[in-house]
C-alpha positions as CSV (number, residue, x, y, z in Angstrom):
1,M,0.0,0.0,0.0
2,K,2.9,2.4,0.9
3,Q,4.4,1.7,-2.3
4,L,1.6,2.1,-4.4
5,F,1.1,5.3,-2.5
6,S,4.3,6.8,-3.4
7,R,3.9,5.7,-7.1
8,L,0.6,7.4,-7.3
9,H,2.2,10.7,-5.5
10,W,4.8,10.6,-8.7
11,I,2.3,10.4,-11.0
12,F,0.3,13.1,-9.6
13,L,3.0,15.3,-9.7
14,G,3.7,14.6,-13.3
15,L,0.3,15.4,-14.5
16,L,0.7,18.9,-12.3
17,L,3.8,20.0,-14.3
18,R,2.0,21.5,-17.0
19,T,0.5,23.9,-14.2
20,I,3.8,24.4,-12.3
21,M,5.3,25.5,-15.9
22,T,2.7,28.2,-16.5
23,S,3.1,29.4,-12.8
24,G,7.0,29.4,-13.0
25,Q,9.4,32.1,-14.6
26,E,10.1,32.0,-18.2
27,G,12.3,34.1,-20.3
28,I,13.4,34.5,-24.0
29,S,16.3,35.5,-25.4
30,S,15.0,38.5,-27.8
31,D,11.6,40.2,-28.9
32,Y,10.0,39.6,-32.5
33,D,7.2,41.8,-33.5
34,G,4.9,41.2,-30.5
35,Y,5.5,37.5,-30.7
36,S,8.0,37.6,-27.8
37,E,5.8,36.4,-24.7
38,S,7.9,33.2,-23.7
39,T,4.4,32.3,-21.8
40,R,2.8,31.4,-25.5
41,A,4.9,27.9,-25.7
42,I,3.3,26.8,-22.6
43,D,-0.3,28.5,-22.9
44,G,-1.9,25.2,-24.0
45,S,-2.7,26.5,-27.6
46,K,-1.0,25.4,-30.8
47,N,-2.3,28.3,-32.6
48,T,0.1,30.9,-30.5
49,W,3.8,30.6,-30.5
50,S,6.9,32.6,-28.7
51,H,8.8,33.9,-31.5
52,T,12.6,35.1,-30.8
53,G,14.6,37.9,-33.1
54,N,17.5,36.4,-34.8
55,D,20.2,39.4,-34.1
56,L,21.8,36.8,-31.3
57,D,24.6,34.3,-31.7
58,T,22.1,31.9,-30.0
59,S,18.4,32.1,-29.6
60,W,16.8,30.6,-26.7
61,W,13.8,29.7,-24.6
62,M,13.4,28.8,-20.9
63,V,11.4,27.6,-18.4
64,D,12.0,27.7,-14.5
65,L,10.3,24.9,-12.8
66,L,10.9,26.3,-9.4
67,K,11.9,23.0,-7.8
68,V,14.3,20.2,-9.3
69,Y,12.6,17.7,-11.5
70,C,13.6,14.4,-12.8
71,V,12.4,15.3,-16.4
72,N,11.5,11.9,-18.4
73,R,10.6,13.8,-21.7
74,V,9.8,16.6,-23.4
75,T,7.6,17.6,-26.3
76,I,7.7,20.3,-28.6
77,T,5.3,21.4,-31.1
78,N,6.4,23.5,-33.9
79,S,4.7,26.6,-35.0
80,K,2.9,26.7,-38.4
81,G,5.4,29.2,-39.5
82,D,5.3,33.0,-40.2
83,G,7.6,33.2,-43.2
84,H,10.4,32.2,-41.5
85,D,12.5,29.2,-41.4
86,S,10.8,27.4,-38.5
87,S,12.4,23.9,-39.1
88,L,14.1,23.8,-35.6
89,S,16.6,22.1,-37.3
90,G,19.6,21.8,-35.0
91,A,18.0,23.0,-31.8
92,V,19.0,21.9,-28.4
93,I,17.1,20.9,-25.2
94,S,19.1,21.1,-22.0
95,I,18.1,20.7,-18.5
96,G,20.1,21.6,-15.5
97,D,20.0,23.6,-12.5
98,S,22.0,26.7,-14.0
99,K,20.2,29.5,-16.0
100,D,22.9,29.5,-18.7
101,V,21.9,27.6,-21.8
102,Y,24.6,25.1,-21.7
103,N,23.3,22.7,-19.2
104,N,23.2,19.1,-19.9
105,V,22.1,18.0,-23.1
106,C,18.8,15.9,-23.4
107,S,18.2,15.9,-27.3
108,T,18.9,17.6,-30.6
109,V,16.2,18.3,-32.9
110,S,16.8,17.5,-36.5
111,S,13.4,18.6,-37.7
112,I,10.1,19.1,-36.8
113,P,7.6,19.5,-39.6
114,A,5.3,22.8,-39.4
115,G,2.5,22.4,-36.9
116,E,3.8,19.0,-35.7
117,T,4.7,17.6,-31.9
118,V,7.5,15.3,-31.6
119,S,8.5,13.9,-28.1
120,F,12.0,13.6,-26.7
121,N,13.3,11.0,-24.5
122,C,15.6,12.7,-21.6
123,N,15.9,9.5,-19.2
124,G,15.1,11.3,-15.8
125,M,17.9,14.0,-16.2
126,Q,17.5,16.2,-13.1
127,G,17.4,20.0,-13.3
128,R,15.0,23.1,-12.3
129,Y,15.7,25.0,-15.7
130,V,14.5,23.6,-19.4
131,V,15.9,25.6,-21.9
132,I,15.8,25.3,-25.6
133,F,18.4,27.1,-28.1
134,I,19.4,27.3,-31.3
135,N,22.9,28.8,-32.7
136,G,23.7,30.7,-35.6
137,H,21.4,33.9,-35.8
138,K,18.3,32.2,-36.3
139,Y,15.0,32.6,-35.3
140,L,13.5,30.3,-32.7
141,L,9.6,29.6,-33.1
142,L,7.8,27.4,-30.4
143,A,4.0,26.8,-30.2
144,D,4.0,24.3,-27.5
145,V,6.4,22.8,-25.0
146,G,5.4,20.2,-22.6
147,V,7.6,18.7,-20.0
148,Y,7.1,15.5,-18.0
149,G,8.5,14.2,-14.8
150,H,8.5,14.2,-11.2
151,L,9.7,15.7,-8.1
152,A,13.5,14.7,-7.9
153,E,14.7,13.2,-4.5
154,I,17.2,15.9,-3.8
155,Q,18.4,16.2,0.1
156,P,17.8,20.0,1.2
157,K,20.9,21.9,1.3
158,W,20.6,22.3,5.2
159,G,20.5,18.7,6.2
160,K,20.8,15.0,4.7
161,S,18.7,12.1,5.9
162,T,19.3,8.5,6.5
163,Q,17.6,5.7,7.9
164,S,17.9,2.0,9.1
165,S,16.1,0.8,6.1
166,N,14.3,1.6,2.7
167,S,15.5,4.8,0.7
168,N,12.8,7.2,1.4
169,S,14.2,9.2,4.5
170,F,14.1,12.1,2.3
171,F,10.4,12.3,2.6
172,A,10.4,13.2,6.4
173,I,12.0,16.8,5.5
174,D,10.7,17.4,2.3
175,W,7.7,19.1,3.8
176,L,5.1,17.8,1.6
177,S,2.2,16.8,3.8
178,S,1.3,13.7,1.5
179,T,4.7,12.2,1.8
180,W,6.0,10.1,4.7
181,A,9.3,8.4,5.4
182,Y,9.2,4.9,6.6
183,T,11.3,1.9,7.3
184,S,10.5,-1.8,7.2
185,N,9.0,-3.8,9.9
186,E,12.2,-4.2,11.9
187,S,13.7,-4.5,15.0
188,N,14.6,-0.8,16.7
189,P,14.2,1.2,13.5
190,W,15.8,4.5,13.4
191,W,15.8,8.0,11.3
192,K,18.6,10.5,11.3
193,V,19.4,14.0,9.8
194,D,23.0,14.9,9.3
195,L,22.7,19.0,9.8
196,L,26.3,19.5,8.2
197,R,27.6,21.4,11.0
198,E,26.9,21.7,14.5
199,Y,23.9,23.7,15.8
200,R,22.6,24.8,19.3
201,V,18.9,22.8,18.9
202,N,15.9,24.4,20.6
203,T,13.5,22.1,19.3
204,V,12.3,19.4,17.7
205,S,8.8,18.6,16.0
206,F,7.6,15.9,13.6
207,A,4.5,13.9,12.8
208,A,4.4,10.4,13.5
209,V,2.0,7.1,12.9
210,N,1.1,4.5,15.8
211,W,4.3,4.9,18.0
212,H,3.1,2.8,21.1
213,T,6.7,1.8,22.7
214,R,9.6,3.6,24.1
215,G,11.3,5.9,21.8
216,V,14.2,8.8,22.1
217,I,15.2,11.9,20.2
218,R,19.1,12.4,20.3
219,V,21.3,15.2,19.3
220,G,24.8,15.1,19.2
221,N,28.2,15.0,16.9
222,S,28.5,11.4,16.7
223,P,27.3,9.7,13.6
224,D,26.7,6.7,15.7
225,L,23.1,6.3,16.9
226,Y,23.9,5.7,21.0
227,F,26.8,8.3,21.5
228,N,24.6,11.3,21.3
229,P,22.9,12.7,24.2
230,I,19.1,12.0,24.5
231,C,17.0,15.2,23.9
232,A,13.8,13.8,24.8
233,E,11.9,10.2,25.6
234,I,8.7,9.5,24.0
235,S,6.2,6.5,24.8
236,D,3.3,6.7,23.0
237,I,2.2,9.0,19.7
238,G,-1.2,8.7,18.2
239,N,-2.1,8.0,14.5
240,Y,-0.7,11.0,12.5
241,E,0.0,12.7,15.8
242,T,2.4,15.9,15.8
243,I,4.5,16.2,18.8
244,T,7.3,19.0,19.9
245,V,9.9,18.5,22.2
246,S,12.3,21.2,23.6
247,C,16.0,20.0,23.5
248,G,17.2,23.0,25.6
249,G,19.9,24.1,23.2
250,L,21.8,21.0,22.9
251,E,24.7,20.8,20.4
252,G,25.1,18.5,17.9
253,R,25.0,17.9,14.2
254,Y,23.0,14.9,14.2
255,V,19.4,14.5,15.3
256,I,18.1,11.2,15.6
257,V,14.9,9.3,16.3
258,Q,14.9,5.6,17.3
259,I,12.2,3.6,18.9
260,N,12.5,0.2,20.4
261,G,10.7,-3.0,19.5
262,L,9.7,-4.8,16.3
263,M,7.9,-2.3,13.9
264,Y,7.7,0.6,11.2
265,L,9.0,4.1,11.9
266,M,6.9,6.5,9.9
267,L,7.8,10.4,10.1
268,N,6.5,13.5,8.3
269,A,7.2,17.3,8.5
270,F,10.2,16.8,10.3
271,G,11.4,20.3,11.8
272,I,14.2,21.5,13.7
273,W,14.5,24.9,15.5
274,G,18.2,26.5,16.7
275,Y,21.0,28.2,15.5
276,F,24.6,28.2,14.2
277,T,26.9,29.7,17.1
278,G,30.0,29.5,14.8
279,N,33.9,29.6,15.6
280,L,34.2,33.3,16.5
281,A,38.3,32.7,17.1
282,P,39.1,33.4,13.4
283,S,37.6,36.8,13.1
284,G,39.4,37.9,16.4
285,T,42.6,39.1,17.1
286,A,45.1,36.9,18.8
287,A,48.0,37.5,20.9
288,Q,50.4,35.9,23.2
289,S,52.9,36.9,26.0
290,T,56.1,35.7,24.0
291,T,56.9,34.4,20.8
292,F,59.1,31.3,20.0
293,K,60.9,31.6,16.7
294,D,58.0,32.0,14.0
295,A,55.1,29.9,16.2
296,F,53.2,33.3,16.2
297,A,49.6,33.7,18.0
298,P,47.4,33.9,15.1
299,R,48.4,30.1,14.0
300,A,46.4,28.9,16.6
301,I,43.0,30.3,15.3
302,G,44.2,29.2,11.4
303,Q,44.4,25.5,10.2
304,E,44.5,22.4,12.0
305,L,47.8,21.6,10.8
306,Q,50.6,20.4,13.1
307,S,52.8,23.2,11.6
308,T,50.5,25.9,12.3
309,C,50.9,25.8,16.3
310,S,51.5,28.8,18.1
311,S,54.1,28.7,21.3
312,T,55.7,31.0,23.8
313,T,59.0,30.9,25.2
314,Y,59.9,29.4,28.4
315,E,58.5,32.1,31.2
316,T,56.5,32.5,34.0
317,D,52.9,32.4,33.7
318,P,52.8,32.2,29.9
319,W,49.4,33.3,28.0
320,W,47.5,33.3,24.9
321,M,44.5,35.3,24.2
322,V,42.3,36.1,21.5
323,D,40.1,39.5,21.5
324,L,36.7,38.8,20.1
325,G,36.0,42.4,19.2
326,D,33.2,42.7,21.5
327,V,31.3,41.3,24.6
328,H,30.2,37.8,24.0
329,R,28.4,34.9,25.7
330,V,30.8,32.0,25.4
331,H,29.1,28.6,25.5
332,K,32.2,26.6,24.6
333,V,35.9,26.5,23.9
334,T,37.6,23.7,22.0
335,V,41.7,23.2,22.2
336,K,43.9,20.8,20.3
337,N,47.1,19.6,21.7
338,R,50.4,19.5,19.8
339,N,51.1,15.9,18.4
340,D,54.6,15.1,19.9
341,I,56.7,14.3,22.8
342,Y,56.0,17.9,24.4
343,A,52.0,17.3,24.8
344,Q,52.2,17.2,28.2
345,R,53.1,20.9,28.5
346,L,49.5,21.9,28.4
347,Q,48.8,20.3,31.8
348,G,47.3,22.7,34.2
349,A,46.3,25.3,31.7
350,E,43.4,27.8,32.7
351,I,40.7,28.9,30.1
352,R,39.7,32.4,31.4
353,I,36.5,34.7,30.0
354,G,36.2,38.3,30.9
355,N,36.7,42.2,29.6
356,S,40.0,42.5,31.0
357,A,43.0,42.4,28.2
358,E,45.8,43.6,30.8
359,N,45.1,41.5,33.9
360,W,44.1,37.9,33.1
361,K,43.3,37.0,36.5
362,S,40.5,39.2,36.9
363,N,38.7,37.5,34.3
364,T,36.5,34.4,35.2
365,L,38.0,30.7,35.0
366,C,35.9,28.6,32.5
367,A,38.0,25.3,32.9
368,L,41.1,24.0,34.1
369,I,42.9,21.6,31.5
370,A,44.0,18.5,33.6
371,D,45.3,16.8,30.4
372,I,44.6,16.8,26.6
373,P,46.5,13.5,24.7
374,A,49.0,14.4,22.2
375,G,47.1,15.2,18.8
376,E,43.8,15.4,20.3
377,T,41.1,17.9,20.6
378,Y,38.9,18.3,23.8
379,N,35.6,20.9,24.3
380,F,35.3,22.8,27.4
381,S,31.8,24.3,28.6
382,C,31.8,27.8,29.5
383,N,28.2,27.9,30.6
384,E,27.4,31.3,28.6
385,M,30.2,33.3,30.3
386,E,30.5,37.0,29.2
387,G,33.4,38.6,27.8
388,Q,35.5,40.1,25.0
389,Y,38.8,38.1,25.8
390,V,39.4,34.2,25.8
391,V,42.6,33.8,27.5
392,I,44.5,30.4,28.2
393,V,47.4,30.8,30.7
394,L,49.9,28.2,32.2
395,P,50.7,29.3,35.9
396,G,54.1,28.6,37.1
397,L,57.7,29.1,36.5
398,N,59.7,28.3,33.3
399,K,56.4,27.3,31.4
400,C,56.0,27.0,27.7
401,L,52.4,27.4,26.4
402,S,51.9,25.8,22.8
403,L,48.4,25.6,21.2
404,C,47.6,23.8,17.9
405,M,43.7,24.9,17.4
406,V,41.5,27.0,19.5
407,K,38.0,27.6,18.6
408,V,35.4,29.9,20.4
409,Y,31.5,29.4,20.3
410,G,29.1,32.0,21.3
411,V,26.8,34.8,20.7
412,L,26.9,38.5,20.9
413,S,25.7,39.9,24.3
414,V,24.0,42.8,22.8
415,N,22.4,41.9,19.4
416,L,20.5,45.1,18.1
417,A,19.5,43.2,14.9
418,V,16.7,41.2,16.9
419,N,14.6,44.7,17.4
420,G,15.4,45.8,13.9
421,I,13.2,45.7,10.7
422,A,14.8,43.7,7.7
423,T,13.9,43.7,4.2
424,Q,15.5,42.8,0.7
425,S,15.5,43.0,-2.9
426,S,13.3,40.1,-3.3
427,S,12.4,36.6,-1.4
428,Y,12.9,33.5,-2.4
429,S,10.0,31.2,-1.5
430,D,9.7,31.4,2.5
431,W,13.2,32.7,2.9
432,V,12.3,36.3,3.8
433,A,14.3,38.8,5.1
434,K,13.2,38.4,9.0
435,N,14.8,35.0,8.8
436,A,18.5,36.4,8.9
437,I,17.8,38.0,12.5
438,E,15.3,35.5,14.2
439,Q,18.1,33.8,15.9
440,G,17.1,30.6,17.9
441,L,13.8,30.8,16.3
442,Q,14.4,29.7,13.0
443,Q,13.1,26.5,11.3
444,L,16.6,25.3,9.9
445,S,15.0,24.3,6.6
446,I,14.1,28.0,6.1
447,G,16.4,29.6,8.5
448,C,18.0,31.9,6.5
449,S,17.0,35.1,4.1
450,S,17.5,34.4,0.4
451,T,16.8,36.6,-2.6
452,F,15.9,35.3,-6.0
453,V,18.8,34.9,-8.6
454,E,18.9,38.8,-9.6
455,D,21.2,41.4,-10.7
456,N,22.7,43.4,-7.4
457,P,20.7,41.6,-4.7
458,W,20.5,43.5,-1.2
459,W,19.4,42.7,2.3
460,R,18.9,45.6,4.7
461,L,18.2,46.0,8.3
462,D,16.8,49.1,9.9
463,L,17.9,49.7,13.5
464,G,15.0,52.2,14.2
465,N,17.5,54.8,15.6
466,V,21.1,56.1,14.7
467,Y,23.8,53.7,16.3
468,E,27.5,53.9,16.3
469,V,28.0,50.1,14.5
470,H,30.9,48.3,16.2
471,R,30.5,45.1,14.3
472,V,28.1,43.0,11.8
473,V,28.3,39.2,12.3
474,F,26.5,36.7,9.9
475,S,27.3,33.1,8.7
476,L,26.4,31.2,5.5
477,R,24.5,27.9,5.5
478,Y,25.8,26.3,2.5
479,S,28.9,25.5,0.7
480,G,27.3,27.0,-2.8
481,D,26.3,30.3,-1.1
482,D,29.1,32.8,-2.5
483,L,29.4,36.3,-1.0
484,Y,32.5,36.7,-2.6
485,K,32.9,40.7,-3.4
486,A,29.8,41.2,-1.1
487,E,29.8,44.8,0.4
488,I,28.4,45.7,3.8
489,R,27.4,49.5,3.8
490,I,26.3,51.5,6.9
491,G,24.7,54.8,6.8
492,N,21.4,56.7,7.4
493,S,20.3,57.4,3.6
494,L,17.8,55.0,1.9
495,W,18.8,56.3,-1.4
496,N,19.6,53.4,-3.7
497,N,17.8,51.3,-1.0
498,G,20.6,52.3,1.3
499,N,23.4,50.6,-0.9
500,S,25.2,54.1,-1.5
501,N,26.0,54.5,1.7
502,P,29.4,54.5,3.3
503,R,31.2,51.0,2.7
504,C,32.4,49.5,5.9
505,A,33.8,46.2,4.1
506,V,34.1,44.0,1.0
507,I,33.8,40.2,1.8
508,M,36.8,38.3,-0.1
509,S,36.1,34.4,0.7
510,S,33.1,32.7,1.7
511,P,34.0,30.0,4.3
512,V,30.9,28.0,5.8
513,D,32.3,26.6,8.8
514,M,32.7,30.0,10.9
515,L,30.7,33.3,11.6
516,Y,32.0,36.6,9.6
517,N,32.7,39.0,12.5
518,I,33.3,42.3,10.5
519,S,34.4,45.3,12.7
520,C,33.0,48.7,11.2
521,N,32.7,51.3,13.8
522,M,30.4,53.5,11.4
523,E,27.5,55.6,12.4
524,G,24.3,54.8,10.6
525,R,20.7,53.6,11.0
526,Y,20.8,51.3,8.1
527,V,22.8,48.1,7.7
528,N,22.9,46.8,4.4
529,L,24.5,43.7,2.7
530,M,24.7,43.7,-1.3
531,V,26.3,41.4,-3.9
532,P,27.2,43.6,-6.9
533,G,26.9,41.8,-10.3
534,V,24.7,40.0,-12.8
535,M,22.8,37.1,-12.1
536,K,24.0,37.1,-8.2
537,M,21.9,35.4,-5.4
538,L,22.0,36.7,-1.5
539,T,21.9,34.3,1.4
540,L,22.2,35.3,5.0
541,C,22.1,33.6,8.2
542,D,22.8,34.2,12.0
543,V,22.8,38.4,11.2
544,M,24.1,40.1,14.5
545,V,24.8,43.7,14.9
546,T,26.5,45.2,17.9
547,G,26.8,49.1,18.6
548,T,25.8,51.8,20.9
549,P,23.5,54.9,20.5
550,A,25.2,57.9,18.4
551,K,26.4,60.4,20.7
552,Q,24.4,63.5,19.0
553,T,20.7,62.1,18.8
554,I,18.7,65.1,19.6
555,G,17.0,66.6,16.6
556,L,13.5,68.0,15.7
557,N,10.9,66.5,18.2
558,G,13.7,64.8,20.0
559,K,14.9,62.7,16.9
560,R,17.6,63.3,14.4
561,S,16.3,64.2,11.1
562,F,17.9,63.5,7.8
563,V,17.9,65.8,4.4
564,R,19.4,64.7,1.2
565,I,20.4,67.9,-0.6
566,W,21.2,68.4,-4.3
567,F,23.0,71.5,-5.3
568,K,24.8,72.9,-8.3
569,S,28.7,74.3,-7.6
570,G,31.1,75.7,-9.8
571,A,33.7,75.3,-6.8
572,E,35.7,72.1,-5.7
573,L,33.7,70.2,-2.9
574,T,36.4,71.4,-0.2
575,K,36.1,70.9,3.4
576,S,35.3,74.8,3.6
577,A,33.0,74.9,0.8
578,T,30.8,72.1,2.4
579,G,31.2,73.8,5.8
580,S,30.2,77.1,4.5
581,L,27.1,75.4,2.7
582,M,25.9,73.9,6.1
583,N,26.2,77.5,7.8
584,Q,24.2,78.8,5.2
585,L,21.4,76.4,5.5
586,G,21.3,76.8,9.3
587,T,20.8,80.3,8.9
588,A,17.9,79.8,6.6
589,L,16.4,77.4,8.9
590,A,16.7,79.8,11.9
591,D,15.2,82.8,9.6
592,M,12.3,80.2,9.7
593,G,12.3,79.9,13.3
594,L,13.7,76.5,13.4
595,S,16.8,76.3,15.8
596,V,19.0,73.2,15.0
597,T,22.4,71.7,15.0
598,S,23.4,70.5,11.7
599,R,26.3,68.3,10.4
600,W,27.3,66.0,7.3
601,S,26.2,62.6,7.9
602,Q,28.7,61.5,4.9
603,T,31.3,63.4,3.0
604,P,29.3,65.3,0.0
605,E,30.3,63.2,-3.4
606,K,30.4,64.9,-6.8
607,L,27.6,63.9,-9.1
608,E,27.9,64.0,-12.8
609,V,24.9,64.3,-14.5
610,K,24.6,63.9,-18.4
611,T,22.2,66.3,-20.5
612,T,20.1,64.9,-23.4
613,N,19.0,67.1,-26.2
614,R,15.2,67.1,-26.4
615,T,13.1,67.5,-29.5
616,R,9.9,69.0,-29.6
617,C,6.9,67.2,-31.6
618,S,5.6,69.2,-34.5
619,N,2.1,70.5,-34.0
620,W,-0.3,68.8,-36.4
621,V,-2.1,70.9,-39.0
C-alpha cells in the first residue's frame, strides 16, 4: 500500500507539471514583432507561439520549474510558420540547475515539420531549468512545449537524511504533507538527519504514526546512534499525531529518532529549530605573552595543521589570548594539543573569559585543562560566560604554552538586530529577510534569508535609530552560497535602497564553518549587505549587529532628521565649501524659526549629470 501511494504521488506530480510550468518563471532571448511572450509556448494553444529575433548568436527559450525535477521527456510542437525558417533543425534541449543555456543536453532536434509535435526522451535528467536554444543567428519559434517528470528526491541543502531501511528518508524533510518516510517492519528502527555542521538545537517537531513503545530523540556530534545525548523520551504517539519537544540548546550535528521493538517507523514534516553559533576565533585578534621563533599567536586560530601551532618561549605564567572585538556569551571553547613528545606541557592550563586584556587573573575561570592527549581535541563548556577576551594561561615558573587549534563558540551579548526591521530586494519562497535575524527561532529548513537570482541583490536592516555600529556578524548556511565581493554598507540614507551609504567592508572569501565578524565602527541607522554583479543570489543567516546609540541623537521633536541635498556648484567640494553650505542652511532654517544643530552624515560626493537633447513634436496641421 505504501509503495502504491508513493507511485500515485509521482504520477500526480507528473500531471501537475504543466501547471507548475505556467506558474514558473519563463524567459526568452530577444523580442520579435510582438510575439516575444515566452508564455505562449506553454499556454496550451498550438495556434500561438513564442518567437525570438535572429539578432543574437544564440536564440533561446527557458522555463523555470521552481524546483528540481526528474524530467522523463520533453515534447515540442513546431509553429505553423510565419514566413521564417521554422524547421527547428539543430535546436538543442538542455536541462540543469543553471540559468545558462549550456546545461546537460537532453536531445538535439533534427527536424519538426510545421504544426507537428515530436517527443524527446530525457531519461530522468535532473534540473530546475529546461532550455531550448539554437545557434547561428536563427529565429526560434515554439508553439507548445511540454515537460513530463516528477519531483527529484534531492536532499535539502540544510541536511542529509538516512534511516535504518528503505531509501525514502528524504520524505520526512521535504515538507510535503502527502509524503512520509518509513522503514521496514524491523527491530529498533531509526531515522537520522545530518545537519552538516554543529547547531544549538532548541526544538524538534515531527508527525508520526502509531508509536506505542519507548522511543528517544538524540542530538549530538557522533554519527553513531547511541553516543549522542538524549533530548527527549517519548512513549506514546497516536495515529498521525504531531509532537514537539524541547532540547534546551543541545549542541550537535546529528538529530536522531529511534524507537524500540519490532515495528515500522513513519515520520513526516520533521522540523528543527535552533541556531548556528559558529567559531568566533578566526575573526578575532590573537596575541600571546612571547613568541618562540615563528610560532605566532594567530596560528592557533588558523588551519588545523601541526605546523600551524602557536608557542611562547619558556617564561613565568605564559598566556595566549584572542580578542573577540565585543562582549560575547561564550558557551564552549575547543582546544587541540600538539602531537609530539611535548604534549604534556599543556597540563594545568586555565581557560579564562572576561573583559580585561591586561590582567588575566581578573577574568572568570571557565575550565582547568587537566590533560589533553597528544594530537587530541577537547571541548570545554563555559556556560554562557560573558567577555570580550578568551585567555589561556599556564601558571608557574619556566613554562611554555603551545596551542595547535583554538575555537570559541558563542553569540553577541547585545544584538541590535533582533529589534530591527529587515527587508531585501526579493524573497525566494519562504526565505524572507527577517529569517536572518530571528536567532534561535528559525526552522533550519528556512532559517536564512535568500533573494532570487538577480542583478545586485541586497538585504537591509533598519535599526530604528542611529547607532555607532561596532560589528556586523553573519554566517553562511551552504557551501554553494557565494558572498565573494559582497559589500557591507552603513549609513542614514535610503537612496539606492541604502546601497550607496559608506562602505564598511568587502567580503573576499566565503567559508561556511565560521561566523563572519566584521569590525565597522561606523555611524548609521541602516545596515546593508549587497552583492554587486549580474545573476547573483544573496543568502544570509544568523545576522547580528552590535553597537551603541550615536552621541548626538537630539533633533527635531527629540529625534535626528536627515535631509538629502542636491545643489549646483562651480567650486570644488572642499571641506571649507561644504562647511560654508552647512552654515548657510542653518541660517536659512533659523530665519524660519527653527533652531537646529546640523552636520554632514557623510562627505558630499560629486555627481556627474548627463544632459540629453530634447526635440519637440511638430504641431499637427
